C-alpha positions in Angstrom: 0.0 0.0 0.0 1.5 3.3 -1.1 0.4 5.9 1.5 2.9 8.7 0.8 0.0 11.0 0.1 -1.0 10.8 3.7 -0.8 13.9 5.8 1.8 13.0 8.5 2.4 14.9 11.8 5.6 14.1 13.6 5.7 15.3 17.3 9.1 15.2 19.0 12.1 16.4 16.9 14.7 15.6 19.5 18.0 13.7 19.2 16.4 10.7 17.6 13.1 12.2 16.4 14.7 14.8 14.1 16.6 12.3 11.9 13.6 9.9 12.0 11.2 12.6 10.7 13.8 13.7 8.2 14.0 10.2 6.8 10.3 10.2 6.3 10.6 13.4 4.3 13.4 11.8 2.2 11.2 8.8 1.5 8.6 11.1 -0.1 6.1 11.6 2.8 4.6 15.0 3.4 5.6 15.6 7.1 4.6 18.4 9.4 6.8 18.6 12.5 6.2 19.9 16.0 8.6 20.4 18.9 8.9 22.7 21.8 12.3 23.7 20.6 12.2 26.3 17.8 15.8 25.3 16.9 14.7 21.7 16.3 11.8 22.8 14.1 14.1 25.1 12.1 16.4 22.1 11.5 13.5 20.1 10.3 12.3 22.8 7.9 15.8 23.0 6.6 15.7 19.3 5.8 12.5 19.7 3.8 9.8 19.4 6.5 6.8 21.6 7.3 6.6 23.4 10.6 3.6 23.9 12.8 3.2 25.8 16.0 -0.1 24.1 16.8 0.2 20.3 17.1 -3.5 20.0 18.0 -4.7 21.8 14.8 -2.3 19.7 12.7 -3.5 16.5 14.3 -7.1 17.3 13.3 -6.1 17.2 9.7 -3.5 14.4 9.9 -3.9 10.9 8.5 -1.0 9.7 10.6 0.4 11.1 13.9 3.9 9.8 15.0 5.3 10.7 18.5 8.9 10.3 19.7 9.1 11.8 23.2 11.4 11.4 26.2 9.2 9.7 28.8 5.8 8.5 29.9 4.8 11.9 31.3 5.5 13.7 28.0 3.7 11.0 26.0 0.6 11.1 28.1 0.6 14.9 28.1 0.8 15.0 24.3 -1.5 12.2 23.4 -4.0 11.4 26.2 -7.6 12.6 26.4 -9.1 14.9 27.2 -6.5 17.5 26.2 -4.1 15.4 24.0 -4.0 14.7 20.3 -6.0 11.5 20.5 -9.0 13.6 21.5 -8.9 15.6 18.3 -7.7 13.0 15.7 -10.4 12.0 13.3 -11.8 8.4 13.3 -9.8 6.3 10.8 -6.5 8.1 11.5 -3.4 6.2 12.7 -1.3 7.0 15.7 2.3 5.5 15.8 3.8 5.9 19.3 7.6 5.4 19.1 8.8 6.5 22.6 10.2 4.3 25.3 7.5 4.0 28.0 6.0 1.5 30.3 3.8 -1.1 28.6 0.9 0.2 30.7 1.1 3.6 29.1 0.9 2.2 25.6 -2.0 -0.1 26.6 -4.0 2.8 28.1 -3.4 5.1 25.1 -4.4 2.3 22.7 -7.7 2.0 24.6 -8.4 5.7 24.3 -7.5 5.6 20.6 -9.8 2.6 20.0 -12.7 4.5 21.7 -12.1 7.3 19.2 -11.9 5.0 16.2 -8.2 5.8 15.8 -5.8 3.0 14.9 -2.9 2.7 17.3 0.5 1.1 16.8 3.5 1.1 19.2 7.0 1.0 17.8 9.8 1.9 20.2 13.2 1.9 18.5 16.6 0.3 19.0 20.2 1.1 18.0 22.0 4.5 18.0 21.8 8.0 16.8 23.9 7.0 13.8 21.3 4.4 12.9 18.5 7.0 13.2 20.3 9.2 10.8 21.0 6.3 8.4 17.4 5.0 8.6 18.6 1.6 9.9 16.9 1.5 13.3 15.5 -1.6 14.8 11.8 -1.2 15.2 9.8 -3.2 17.8 6.2 -3.2 16.8 2.9 -4.2 18.4 -0.7 -3.7 17.7 -3.5 -4.9 15.5 -2.1 -6.6 12.3 -4.0 -4.4 9.9 -2.7 -1.2 11.6 0.8 -2.5 11.6 0.6 -3.2 7.8 -0.7 0.4 7.4 2.3 1.7 9.3 4.9 -0.4 7.5 5.8 2.1 4.7 6.6 4.8 7.2 8.4 2.4 9.5 10.5 1.2 6.5 11.7 4.8 6.0 13.1 4.9 9.5 14.4 1.3 10.2 15.7 -1.7 8.3 14.4 -4.3 10.8 10.8 -4.6 11.9 10.1 -7.1 14.7 6.4 -7.7 15.3 6.3 -8.5 19.0 2.6 -9.3 19.8 -0.3 -7.6 21.4 -0.2 -4.0 22.6 2.5 -3.5 25.3 4.7 -6.3 24.1 7.0 -4.0 22.0 7.5 -1.7 25.0 8.2 -4.7 27.2 11.0 -6.1 25.0 12.4 -2.5 24.5 12.8 -2.2 28.3 14.3 -5.7 28.7 16.7 -4.8 25.9 17.8 -1.5 27.4 18.3 -3.1 30.8 20.5 -5.8 29.2 22.5 -3.1 27.4 23.0 -1.2 30.7 24.3 -4.4 32.3 26.7 -5.2 29.4 28.1 -1.6 29.4 28.6 -1.5 33.2 30.2 -5.0 33.3 32.5 -4.3 30.3 33.6 -1.0 31.8 34.3 -2.6 35.2 36.4 -5.2 33.4 38.5 -2.6 31.6 39.0 -0.5 34.7 40.1 -3.6 36.7 42.5 -4.6 33.9 44.1 -1.1 33.8 44.3 -1.1 37.6 46.2 -4.4 37.3 48.7 -2.6 34.9 47.6 -4.4 31.8 47.6 -2.3 28.7 44.3 -1.8 26.9 45.3 -3.5 23.7 46.2 -6.7 25.6 42.9 -6.6 27.5 40.9 -6.2 24.3 43.0 -8.9 22.6 42.2 -11.4 25.2 38.5 -10.6 25.4 38.2 -10.9 21.6 39.1 -14.6 21.9 36.6 -15.5 24.6 32.9 -15.3 25.5 33.6 -11.9 27.1 33.5 -10.2 23.7 30.5 -8.1 23.0 29.3 -5.1 20.9 30.1 -2.6 23.6 33.7 -3.7 23.7 33.9 -4.0 19.9 32.4 -0.8 18.8 30.4 1.2 21.3 33.1 2.0 23.9 36.0 2.5 21.4 34.0 4.8 19.2 33.1 7.4 21.9 33.7 6.8 25.6 37.3 5.6 25.4 38.1 8.6 23.3 36.6 10.8 26.0 33.8 11.8 23.8 30.8 12.3 26.1 28.4 14.1 23.7 25.0 12.3 23.4 24.2 9.8 21.8 21.9 8.3 24.3 21.6 10.6 27.3 22.3 9.1 30.8 19.1 10.4 32.2 17.1 8.5 29.6 19.0 5.3 30.2 18.3 5.7 33.9 14.6 6.2 33.2 14.5 3.1 30.9 16.2 0.8 33.4 14.0 2.1 36.2 10.9 1.2 34.0 12.4 -2.2 33.3 12.9 -2.9 37.0 9.3 -1.8 37.8 8.1 -4.2 35.1 10.2 -7.0 36.5 8.8 -6.4 39.9 5.3 -6.6 38.5 6.2 -9.8 36.7 7.9 -11.2 39.8 11.2 -12.0 38.0 14.7 -11.1 39.2 16.8 -8.4 37.5 19.6 -8.2 40.0 22.2 -7.3 37.4 20.0 -4.5 36.2 19.6 -3.2 39.8 23.4 -2.9 40.0 23.5 -1.1 36.6 20.7 1.2 37.8 22.7 2.1 40.9 25.7 3.1 38.7 23.4 5.2 36.4 22.0 6.9 39.6 25.6 7.7 40.6 26.2 9.2 37.2 23.1 11.4 37.6 24.4 12.5 41.0 27.7 13.5 39.4 25.9 15.8 36.9 26.3 13.5 33.9 22.5 13.3 33.1 22.7 14.9 29.6 26.0 13.2 28.6 26.3 10.0 26.6 25.5 7.0 28.8 28.6 4.8 28.4 30.9 7.8 29.0 29.0 8.6 32.1 29.3 5.1 33.4 33.0 5.0 32.5 33.7 8.1 34.6 31.8 6.8 37.6 33.6 3.5 37.6 37.0 5.1 36.8 36.5 7.3 39.9 35.8 4.3 42.1 38.8 2.4 40.7 41.2 5.3 40.7 42.4 4.7 37.1 41.5 6.1 33.7 40.9 4.0 30.6 41.7 5.8 27.3 42.2 4.4 23.9 
């Protein structure tokens, strides 16, 4: 189904949202963008998008509304009835919510959308800012199959992997589990590097050994060498958002009555990073500095 003639509203032109919305424009969709930041909107217009200062008015006319926002509170404020966009979207329109939230938030919003006759799909994203720019994000999707099929052309403009996860809330669940695991891998990998340097082993030797064993992982292979070990702390994925995501994962694990003890330890390290004022910095670099301070040694490539 070619739906590039659809009127699309994209709300949330932040670190990830701006390149995602830009890729929709590049794919031939007519996209109106809204963000509280005038600078972000200006960048979107420069990339070929259309600006609006009134998301509610734009949503009334939109065939599709996509949202990419920082947390549950922002998502609820933007979308939820009686004052949010779902209250003004016309029956038959499609909402695609792409933020990382609790499953319960997506389920509640889907219920409100259904009452209005609006189709609702959740599609939180995986991978990095570089993938958002390249249009190669991993997309975790849940919802009614017909709504997912309707969303696919737009999802394909933003990601190269679409994983249909199940009923509403399932995509958010796996996104939180994924981010908790990433936090654990980053923290454990950084602790290993700091311990190795404290033992006076050079970094090349540490990495050379790890490459030959089950210790090897993507954080060691690409993530840490690309930014954190070069002392590049620009986001990326901000520490405060990683902290939020792992907190949501732990709350979900508590509801499910399953252990996430490693995630609890990673969450404590992320909390320490926030206490150090690293909330807006890239997550691995923040974790690195916290663990370096505890170990009394610096790891630099």
